[in-house]
Structure formats: C-alpha cells, structure tokens
Backbone as CSV, one residue per row, in Angstrom:
resi,resn,N_x,N_y,N_z,CA_x,CA_y,CA_z,C_x,C_y,C_z
1,UNK,76.530,22.977,-17.728,77.222,21.827,-18.307,76.416,20.562,-18.049
2,UNK,76.196,19.776,-19.102,75.478,18.521,-18.942,76.325,17.532,-18.162
3,UNK,75.708,16.734,-17.336,76.432,15.752,-16.552,75.916,14.370,-16.859
4,UNK,76.789,13.373,-16.759,76.403,12.002,-17.041,75.900,11.340,-15.767
5,UNK,74.888,10.502,-15.899,74.391,9.726,-14.782,75.194,8.428,-14.690
6,UNK,75.175,7.759,-13.526,75.856,6.468,-13.417,75.214,5.445,-14.345
7,UNK,75.911,4.289,-14.492,75.334,3.217,-15.296,73.929,2.912,-14.797
8,UNK,73.019,2.732,-15.746,71.627,2.509,-15.400,71.141,1.179,-15.963
9,UNK,70.249,0.531,-15.203,69.608,-0.680,-15.714,68.659,-0.292,-16.843
10,UNK,68.447,-1.209,-17.791,67.510,-0.889,-18.876,66.148,-0.495,-18.327
11,UNK,65.616,0.579,-18.840,64.293,1.046,-18.442,63.453,1.273,-19.678
12,UNK,62.818,2.416,-19.752,61.956,2.767,-20.875,62.654,3.777,-21.774
13,UNK,62.515,3.581,-23.080,63.019,4.538,-24.066,61.820,5.064,-24.844
14,UNK,61.686,6.377,-24.904,60.661,7.001,-25.731,61.309,7.414,-27.046
15,UNK,60.805,6.870,-28.152,61.340,7.167,-29.479,60.494,8.247,-30.142
16,UNK,61.186,9.191,-30.806,60.497,10.278,-31.505,61.025,10.345,-32.936
17,UNK,60.129,10.209,-33.902,60.517,10.166,-35.308,60.791,11.567,-35.853
18,UNK,61.327,11.612,-37.062,61.660,12.875,-37.701,60.622,13.327,-38.716
19,UNK,61.028,14.251,-39.555,60.139,14.883,-40.528,59.542,13.867,-41.499
20,UNK,58.212,13.951,-41.693,57.443,13.190,-42.669,57.213,11.738,-42.293
21,UNK,58.187,11.071,-41.698,58.069,9.634,-41.472,57.246,9.321,-40.229
22,UNK,56.391,8.302,-40.272,55.600,7.921,-39.097,56.444,7.183,-38.067
23,UNK,55.867,6.984,-36.890,56.579,6.297,-35.810,56.979,4.885,-36.216
24,UNK,56.183,4.248,-37.079,56.485,2.877,-37.500,57.822,2.774,-38.216
25,UNK,58.310,3.895,-38.735,59.585,3.892,-39.449,60.746,3.573,-38.512
26,UNK,60.539,3.710,-37.208,61.574,3.399,-36.224,61.401,1.991,-35.655
27,UNK,60.595,1.173,-36.337,60.274,-0.146,-35.811,61.468,-1.050,-35.608
28,UNK,62.404,-1.075,-36.566,63.563,-1.955,-36.434,64.454,-1.501,-35.285
29,UNK,64.660,-0.198,-35.161,65.443,0.316,-34.040,64.765,-0.032,-32.721
30,UNK,63.442,0.122,-32.667,62.703,-0.223,-31.447,62.897,-1.697,-31.096
31,UNK,62.840,-2.555,-32.102,63.026,-3.995,-31.880,64.408,-4.286,-31.293
32,UNK,65.424,-3.636,-31.810,66.784,-3.878,-31.314,66.968,-3.335,-29.902
33,UNK,66.326,-2.228,-29.597,66.382,-1.721,-28.227,65.683,-2.681,-27.268
34,UNK,64.574,-3.248,-27.702,63.866,-4.224,-26.869,64.722,-5.466,-26.659
35,UNK,65.461,-5.888,-27.682,66.373,-7.016,-27.525,67.472,-6.690,-26.518
36,UNK,67.795,-5.412,-26.393,68.791,-4.981,-25.418,68.230,-4.826,-24.011
37,UNK,66.953,-5.131,-23.838,66.354,-5.113,-22.512,65.498,-3.902,-22.219
38,UNK,65.336,-3.007,-23.185,64.571,-1.785,-22.946,63.095,-1.968,-23.306
39,UNK,62.269,-1.275,-22.562,60.867,-1.154,-22.916,60.752,0.095,-23.791
40,UNK,60.092,-0.010,-24.931,60.059,1.088,-25.894,58.646,1.626,-26.048
41,UNK,58.554,2.948,-26.028,57.311,3.644,-26.321,57.585,4.641,-27.445
42,UNK,56.727,4.704,-28.430,56.914,5.610,-29.564,55.943,6.775,-29.478
43,UNK,56.416,7.940,-29.835,55.599,9.143,-29.840,55.375,9.574,-31.284
44,UNK,54.130,9.769,-31.660,53.786,10.162,-33.019,53.204,11.575,-33.005
45,UNK,53.592,12.374,-33.988,53.101,13.748,-34.068,53.065,14.186,-35.526
46,UNK,52.275,15.194,-35.812,52.174,15.730,-37.168,53.330,16.708,-37.381
47,UNK,54.319,16.283,-38.136,55.575,17.035,-38.202,55.448,18.378,-38.902
48,UNK,54.523,18.509,-39.850,54.415,19.757,-40.608,53.184,20.575,-40.258
49,UNK,52.183,19.982,-39.602,50.909,20.672,-39.393,50.739,21.282,-38.008
50,UNK,51.531,20.840,-37.035,51.371,21.297,-35.666,52.679,21.923,-35.182
51,UNK,52.634,23.088,-34.542,53.867,23.706,-34.022,54.601,22.769,-33.065
52,UNK,55.924,22.832,-33.100,56.731,21.948,-32.262,56.431,22.164,-30.777
53,UNK,56.107,23.387,-30.394,55.784,23.656,-28.987,54.552,22.876,-28.540
54,UNK,53.561,22.755,-29.415,52.356,21.991,-29.074,52.666,20.507,-28.960
55,UNK,53.477,19.996,-29.886,53.862,18.578,-29.826,54.695,18.302,-28.586
56,UNK,55.515,19.270,-28.178,56.349,19.103,-26.986,55.488,18.940,-25.734
57,UNK,54.384,19.651,-25.675,53.487,19.524,-24.527,52.872,18.123,-24.479
58,UNK,52.499,17.576,-25.629,51.957,16.211,-25.683,53.025,15.185,-25.304
59,UNK,54.250,15.425,-25.773,55.347,14.513,-25.457,55.633,14.509,-23.963
60,UNK,55.567,15.667,-23.338,55.807,15.762,-21.906,54.786,14.933,-21.129
61,UNK,53.562,14.912,-21.597,52.520,14.109,-20.948,52.864,12.624,-21.029
62,UNK,53.337,12.165,-22.194,53.726,10.758,-22.344,54.900,10.424,-21.431
63,UNK,55.889,11.311,-21.382,57.093,11.040,-20.587,56.815,11.122,-19.090
64,UNK,55.721,11.770,-18.704,55.410,11.930,-17.300,54.765,10.724,-16.655
65,UNK,54.513,9.682,-17.415,53.916,8.481,-16.840,54.915,7.781,-15.910
66,UNK,54.412,6.849,-15.129,55.223,6.174,-14.121,55.972,5.003,-14.754
67,UNK,57.187,5.281,-15.222,58.016,4.241,-15.821,59.087,3.800,-14.824
68,UNK,59.245,2.479,-14.619,60.320,2.005,-13.751,61.687,2.349,-14.343
69,UNK,62.644,2.642,-13.498,64.042,2.884,-13.886,64.212,4.149,-14.725
70,UNK,63.270,5.071,-14.673,63.437,6.323,-15.403,63.069,6.214,-16.872
71,UNK,63.243,7.311,-17.580,62.869,7.386,-18.987,64.022,7.981,-19.795
72,UNK,64.472,7.248,-20.790,65.443,7.767,-21.746,64.693,8.286,-22.974
73,UNK,65.284,9.263,-23.642,64.670,9.867,-24.819,65.582,9.693,-26.020
74,UNK,65.013,9.281,-27.151,65.793,9.102,-28.370,65.026,9.705,-29.541
75,UNK,65.635,10.683,-30.204,64.959,11.359,-31.300,65.788,11.374,-32.561
76,UNK,65.115,11.156,-33.693,65.782,11.198,-34.991,65.489,12.525,-35.668
77,UNK,66.533,13.249,-36.068,66.415,14.470,-36.857,65.513,15.501,-36.172
78,UNK,64.395,15.870,-36.792,63.467,16.817,-36.189,62.995,16.326,-34.827
79,UNK,62.893,15.015,-34.657,62.480,14.465,-33.365,63.421,14.854,-32.248
80,UNK,64.710,14.989,-32.550,65.658,15.440,-31.541,65.410,16.872,-31.134
81,UNK,65.055,17.727,-32.104,64.718,19.110,-31.786,63.461,19.173,-30.918
82,UNK,62.523,18.274,-31.163,61.312,18.214,-30.348,61.654,17.833,-28.907
83,UNK,62.539,16.865,-28.727,62.955,16.478,-27.380,63.577,17.654,-26.638
84,UNK,64.462,18.374,-27.304,65.121,19.506,-26.660,64.128,20.625,-26.360
85,UNK,63.142,20.796,-27.232,62.098,21.781,-26.983,61.336,21.436,-25.703
86,UNK,61.019,20.154,-25.531,60.321,19.735,-24.330,61.163,19.969,-23.084
87,UNK,62.433,19.616,-23.142,63.306,19.781,-21.988,63.550,21.252,-21.669
88,UNK,63.630,22.077,-22.694,63.849,23.501,-22.486,62.673,24.141,-21.757
89,UNK,61.477,23.610,-21.986,60.290,24.158,-21.319,60.357,23.968,-19.809
90,UNK,61.224,23.033,-19.363,61.468,22.879,-17.936,60.386,22.183,-17.152
91,UNK,59.498,21.464,-17.832,58.404,20.806,-17.125,58.677,19.325,-16.853
92,UNK,59.835,18.848,-17.226,60.127,17.421,-17.067,61.556,17.256,-16.571
93,UNK,61.729,16.688,-15.400,63.049,16.618,-14.791,63.427,15.218,-14.329
94,UNK,62.685,14.200,-14.762,63.018,12.846,-14.353,64.352,12.423,-14.953
95,UNK,65.128,11.591,-14.233,66.438,11.190,-14.750,66.326,10.317,-15.988
96,UNK,67.325,10.379,-16.817,67.372,9.602,-18.046,68.230,10.323,-19.061
97,UNK,68.782,9.574,-19.974,69.664,10.152,-20.978,68.903,10.501,-22.247
98,UNK,69.520,11.359,-23.035,68.933,11.824,-24.288,69.901,11.494,-25.408
99,UNK,69.419,10.796,-26.441,70.251,10.470,-27.596,69.603,11.021,-28.854
100,UNK,70.383,11.751,-29.638,69.917,12.351,-30.874,70.584,11.655,-32.055
101,UNK,69.813,11.422,-33.101,70.339,10.795,-34.319,70.180,11.767,-35.481
102,UNK,71.294,12.282,-36.000,71.239,13.155,-37.168,70.429,14.413,-36.967
103,UNK,70.415,14.961,-35.771,69.637,16.168,-35.479,70.453,17.417,-35.799
104,UNK,69.924,18.327,-36.618,70.673,19.532,-37.002,70.612,20.608,-35.920
105,UNK,71.431,20.471,-34.896,71.424,21.418,-33.787,71.786,22.825,-34.242
106,UNK,72.627,22.917,-35.264,73.040,24.222,-35.776,72.128,24.721,-36.891
107,UNK,71.023,24.031,-37.127,70.139,24.384,-38.236,70.522,23.633,-39.494
108,UNK,69.552,23.418,-40.356,69.742,22.597,-41.549,69.853,23.457,-42.809
109,UNK,70.975,23.323,-43.516,71.149,24.032,-44.786,70.134,23.554,-45.811
110,UNK,69.826,22.258,-45.794,68.832,21.721,-46.719,67.473,22.366,-46.466
111,UNK,67.080,22.482,-45.205,65.794,23.101,-44.882,65.768,24.562,-45.310
112,UNK,66.882,25.269,-45.146,66.917,26.671,-45.558,66.767,26.801,-47.068
113,UNK,67.375,25.893,-47.816,67.240,25.938,-49.272,65.817,25.592,-49.694
114,UNK,65.254,24.551,-49.088,63.906,24.123,-49.451,62.887,25.202,-49.090
115,UNK,63.145,25.956,-48.033,62.202,26.989,-47.616,62.044,28.092,-48.657
116,UNK,62.974,28.172,-49.608,62.876,29.157,-50.693,62.173,28.606,-51.926
117,UNK,61.845,27.317,-51.921,61.191,26.705,-53.076,59.703,27.084,-53.107
118,UNK,59.118,27.120,-54.311,57.650,27.229,-54.394,57.010,26.016,-53.709
119,UNK,55.991,26.256,-52.916,55.335,25.160,-52.208,56.035,24.749,-50.929
120,UNK,57.002,25.547,-50.466,57.747,25.188,-49.260,56.847,25.089,-48.039
121,UNK,55.800,25.907,-48.002,54.883,25.849,-46.858,54.212,24.488,-46.764
122,UNK,53.961,23.870,-47.891,53.352,22.540,-47.898,54.386,21.471,-47.543
123,UNK,55.619,21.649,-48.008,56.663,20.637,-47.786,57.139,20.632,-46.332
124,UNK,57.405,21.807,-45.774,57.971,21.897,-44.427,56.956,22.333,-43.383
125,UNK,56.058,23.219,-43.759,55.031,23.674,-42.831,55.606,24.182,-41.516
126,UNK,55.069,23.684,-40.404,55.473,24.121,-39.075,56.891,23.680,-38.710
127,UNK,57.456,22.759,-39.482,58.813,22.293,-39.192,59.879,23.231,-39.748
128,UNK,59.493,24.181,-40.596,60.476,25.047,-41.259,61.312,25.828,-40.252
129,UNK,60.661,26.485,-39.310,61.402,27.341,-38.386,62.374,26.553,-37.507
130,UNK,61.942,25.482,-36.827,62.905,24.744,-35.997,64.029,24.104,-36.802
131,UNK,63.736,23.636,-38.010,64.785,23.002,-38.805,65.795,24.014,-39.322
132,UNK,65.362,25.191,-39.709,66.300,26.192,-40.219,67.093,26.848,-39.095
133,UNK,66.462,27.006,-37.928,67.131,27.688,-36.813,67.970,26.749,-35.959
134,UNK,67.589,25.467,-35.884,68.283,24.557,-34.979,67.906,24.822,-33.534
135,UNK,68.769,24.389,-32.618,68.480,24.548,-31.186,69.785,24.804,-30.447
136,UNK,69.923,25.983,-29.849,71.137,26.330,-29.127,70.953,26.337,-27.620
137,UNK,69.704,26.356,-27.142,69.490,26.199,-25.712,69.877,24.787,-25.287
138,UNK,70.071,24.578,-23.997,70.541,23.257,-23.581,69.938,22.852,-22.254
139,UNK,69.498,21.594,-22.116,68.917,21.139,-20.850,69.988,20.994,-19.773
140,UNK,69.732,21.551,-18.598,70.684,21.439,-17.503,70.620,20.048,-16.878
141,UNK,71.763,19.613,-16.381,71.860,18.324,-15.684,71.300,17.182,-16.523
142,UNK,71.641,17.186,-17.803,71.111,16.171,-18.700,72.234,15.665,-19.601
143,UNK,72.431,14.367,-19.648,73.443,13.755,-20.500,72.866,13.572,-21.898
144,UNK,73.449,14.266,-22.886,72.930,14.256,-24.252,74.022,13.775,-25.208
145,UNK,73.722,12.756,-25.989,74.655,12.232,-26.985,74.121,12.407,-28.391
146,UNK,75.013,12.330,-29.356,74.650,12.490,-30.766,75.358,11.439,-31.608
147,UNK,74.594,10.795,-32.500,75.175,9.952,-33.546,74.887,10.623,-34.881
148,UNK,75.940,10.945,-35.609,75.820,11.572,-36.926,76.206,10.556,-37.996
149,UNK,75.778,10.809,-39.224,76.107,9.928,-40.338,77.042,10.591,-41.328
150,UNK,77.832,9.777,-42.010,78.780,10.310,-42.998,78.607,9.677,-44.374
151,UNK,77.525,8.919,-44.561,77.258,8.337,-45.878,76.311,9.256,-46.636
152,UNK,76.840,9.913,-47.650,76.094,10.963,-48.352,75.127,10.361,-49.366
153,UNK,73.961,9.974,-48.876,72.927,9.410,-49.745,71.571,9.756,-49.145
154,UNK,70.717,10.395,-49.952,69.404,10.732,-49.429,68.746,11.842,-50.208
155,UNK,67.482,12.119,-49.860,66.701,13.123,-50.571,67.263,14.523,-50.394
156,UNK,68.016,14.727,-49.314,68.566,16.051,-49.078,69.492,16.521,-50.179
157,UNK,70.059,15.594,-50.923,70.976,15.961,-51.995,70.258,16.656,-53.143
158,UNK,68.926,16.509,-53.221,68.163,17.194,-54.256,68.197,18.708,-54.066
159,UNK,68.499,19.146,-52.855,68.552,20.577,-52.568,69.910,21.187,-52.905
160,UNK,70.827,20.369,-53.403,72.147,20.883,-53.770,73.246,20.231,-52.950
161,UNK,74.464,20.562,-53.294,75.613,19.981,-52.614,75.690,20.407,-51.157
162,UNK,76.165,19.484,-50.338,76.371,19.759,-48.925,77.847,19.605,-48.588
163,UNK,78.358,20.406,-47.666,79.736,20.203,-47.208,79.908,18.801,-46.638
164,UNK,81.017,18.191,-46.906,81.298,16.863,-46.358,82.079,16.998,-45.053
165,UNK,81.897,16.023,-44.164,81.037,14.835,-44.280,79.569,15.182,-43.988
166,UNK,78.677,14.405,-44.617,77.249,14.562,-44.384,76.555,13.223,-44.577
167,UNK,75.307,13.147,-44.134,74.551,11.887,-44.240,73.549,11.909,-45.390
168,UNK,73.738,12.885,-46.307,72.821,13.033,-47.423,71.752,14.070,-47.160
169,UNK,71.565,14.443,-45.899,70.565,15.441,-45.520,71.116,16.449,-44.515
170,UNK,71.866,15.970,-43.551,72.423,16.810,-42.490,73.934,16.641,-42.464
171,UNK,74.668,17.746,-42.377,76.121,17.651,-42.287,76.532,17.301,-40.856
172,UNK,77.706,16.711,-40.729,78.211,16.388,-39.398,78.390,17.667,-38.585
173,UNK,78.851,18.736,-39.233,79.031,20.010,-38.526,77.722,20.520,-37.934
174,UNK,76.610,20.268,-38.612,75.311,20.728,-38.113,74.842,19.959,-36.885
175,UNK,75.454,18.809,-36.616,75.074,18.009,-35.446,75.928,18.327,-34.221
176,UNK,76.886,19.219,-34.353,77.805,19.506,-33.253,77.210,20.524,-32.284
177,UNK,77.569,20.377,-31.018,77.219,21.349,-29.985,78.253,21.220,-28.873
178,UNK,78.687,22.342,-28.345,79.759,22.333,-27.351,79.392,21.572,-26.084
179,UNK,78.105,21.463,-25.757,77.686,20.844,-24.511,77.243,19.392,-24.660
180,UNK,77.405,18.813,-25.844,77.114,17.389,-25.989,78.028,16.565,-25.087
181,UNK,77.458,15.564,-24.429,78.264,14.671,-23.593,79.115,13.737,-24.431
182,UNK,78.624,13.377,-25.612,79.353,12.471,-26.495,78.859,12.656,-27.920
183,UNK,79.768,12.534,-28.867,79.424,12.664,-30.288,80.151,11.557,-31.043
184,UNK,79.425,10.900,-31.940,79.989,9.790,-32.715,79.512,9.895,-34.151
185,UNK,80.416,9.696,-35.101,80.055,9.670,-36.517,80.232,8.257,-37.050
186,UNK,79.204,7.733,-37.695,79.244,6.398,-38.284,78.934,6.496,-39.780
187,UNK,79.395,5.523,-40.572,79.168,5.555,-42.024,77.761,5.112,-42.405
188,UNK,76.781,5.930,-42.054,75.380,5.647,-42.348,74.735,6.897,-42.921
189,UNK,73.628,6.718,-43.657,72.892,7.851,-44.204,71.840,8.322,-43.203
190,UNK,71.169,9.405,-43.549,70.216,10.016,-42.629,69.065,9.074,-42.282
191,UNK,68.522,8.393,-43.259,67.466,7.423,-42.970,68.040,6.036,-42.694
192,UNK,69.181,5.724,-43.302,69.802,4.415,-43.113,70.235,4.165,-41.678
193,UNK,70.500,5.242,-40.928,70.939,5.046,-39.545,69.865,4.363,-38.708
194,UNK,68.603,4.473,-39.111,67.530,3.851,-38.352,67.500,2.338,-38.529
195,UNK,68.125,1.845,-39.594,68.177,0.405,-39.847,69.546,-0.174,-39.527
196,UNK,70.444,0.639,-39.015,71.821,0.215,-38.778,71.960,-0.523,-37.451
197,UNK,72.534,-1.722,-37.503,72.787,-2.477,-36.278,73.841,-1.781,-35.431
198,UNK,74.824,-1.143,-36.085,75.864,-0.438,-35.340,75.279,0.738,-34.571
199,UNK,74.368,1.469,-35.194,73.721,2.586,-34.508,72.941,2.076,-33.301
200,UNK,72.223,0.978,-33.468,71.455,0.416,-32.353,72.375,0.005,-31.205
201,UNK,73.514,-0.640,-31.533,74.456,-1.044,-30.481,75.000,0.174,-29.741
202,UNK,75.344,1.208,-30.487,75.889,2.393,-29.843,74.815,3.146,-29.058
203,UNK,73.585,3.091,-29.532,72.488,3.698,-28.783,72.343,3.027,-27.423
204,UNK,72.376,1.701,-27.403,72.269,0.960,-26.153,73.443,1.286,-25.232
205,UNK,74.634,1.392,-25.810,75.817,1.730,-25.017,75.661,3.090,-24.352
206,UNK,75.195,4.077,-25.120,75.067,5.417,-24.551,73.961,5.473,-23.501
207,UNK,72.817,4.864,-23.786,71.717,4.911,-22.831,72.092,4.230,-21.519
208,UNK,72.900,3.191,-21.592,73.278,2.453,-20.388,74.415,3.128,-19.628
209,UNK,75.433,3.630,-20.378,76.667,4.088,-19.727,76.956,5.572,-19.886
210,UNK,76.214,6.242,-20.768,76.500,7.648,-21.005,77.683,7.881,-21.910
211,UNK,78.123,6.841,-22.615,79.242,6.968,-23.545,79.089,5.926,-24.645
212,UNK,79.759,6.169,-25.761,79.730,5.227,-26.868,80.857,4.207,-26.716
213,UNK,80.641,3.020,-27.267,81.652,1.976,-27.213,82.747,2.262,-28.227
214,UNK,84.005,1.987,-27.884,85.088,2.191,-28.852,85.005,1.153,-29.970
215,UNK,85.447,1.559,-31.140,85.466,0.643,-32.291,86.570,1.095,-33.231
216,UNK,87.167,0.147,-33.930,88.258,0.484,-34.858,87.788,0.551,-36.293
217,UNK,86.720,-0.182,-36.632,86.257,-0.176,-38.008,84.757,-0.425,-38.030
218,UNK,83.985,0.614,-38.266,82.534,0.481,-38.267,81.975,0.090,-39.640
219,UNK,82.816,0.063,-40.655,82.280,-0.202,-41.994,81.633,-1.566,-42.098
220,UNK,82.140,-2.529,-41.384,81.577,-3.888,-41.473,80.426,-4.082,-40.505
221,UNK,80.113,-3.057,-39.689,79.102,-3.216,-38.653,77.909,-2.299,-38.834
222,UNK,77.976,-1.374,-39.783,76.892,-0.408,-39.937,75.674,-1.038,-40.592
C-alpha cells in the first residue's frame, strides 16, 4: 500500500513528457510550478525509438543527483508509465511524491486501435507495448496521485469513439488504480491539461500535501 509523506517544503520536480511531444511542451506547467516555489528539471527522451526500460535507466541517473528537499516526479501520459517503470526497477528510493497526468494505467484503447493501423510501427514504435498494456505493478512506500481529464477533445478521437468520460485520448477509467493515493478528474483535455491553471494548482497541492485541494466548481478555473 502506498503511503503519504508529511507536508514537504518545495523542492525539485522532475517533469517527464508524453508521446511525441518534446519537453518544451511542458514549459507553461514548469513555469507555474516554479512560481509555486519548486525547482524544475525536465527529462527528454525519444518516445517511439527507444525502449521505455532504457529511458528509465537514464531517468534514474537524473533523479539520483543531489537535490535539496528530495525529488518529486511528474509525468504526462506515457511519461507517467516511464516514471513507474523506473520506480519498479527498484533502483531509486529517495523520498518524494509522484503525480501522473492522464496516464493510462489500465492500458490505452486508442493505442490498441492505432496498433492495428498500417504504419503503426512508425506511429507508436517502442511506445506501443507500454501504452497498450498499461502498468499494474506499483512502487512500495510511494505516494502516487492522478489527475484525469473529462473534456473529450483531441487526436485520440480519430481512432474512434471512447467511453465517457474521457479527455479525448485516455478515458477516466483507464487512469484508475486501486493503490492510487488520490485521484481527481478535471474538465480538461489530454493536451489541454498541460496549459490548465487548475491542473497546476492541484499539482502543487498534491506535491506539497499528498492530497488535492477541494473545489466546488472547476469549470471557471481550468
């Protein structure tokens, strides 16, 4: 069972991007985390050309540096699967929380459909297996949160209809896991969540306290 750490002072957050998009795509989120007092480091990897296990080894090297106040991990979509892959390898045990954004822990229906398309090896490459299978292993003694989206808009809709609620690429059901410390759904799309001020505020809340802040109406804040 994952356990929550006490409230922590802002430290370092390592950001990990998702499929196809470069690390710069998380720039606005990084800026908002820095405004919240965090030092941000971004990890860049070839999402389709290099096996996730190889990228996880490189990520572990980055996270192993001497950061004051520990290291928090934040991954978007495939980036969240990469974080869990690194933690599952058991080579990194420093304290810090893990936050996933739109990560298909139960596997992605969109990825499974795309994997049957002509040219799927070029589109998904090395990301096909982790995206279709998801991740059911779980890091011990680690507080892991998830923010899912419910605004159905995105390229994932080109692969066909998705069960609602979904963020246009990943369904909310695909982001669920019994051992998550906290789960929150906001009215944002899969890529739109990276530009959402509400997502950034809730990310800061979880990284600091291990829980999301209560809210009555997120529509005006997303």
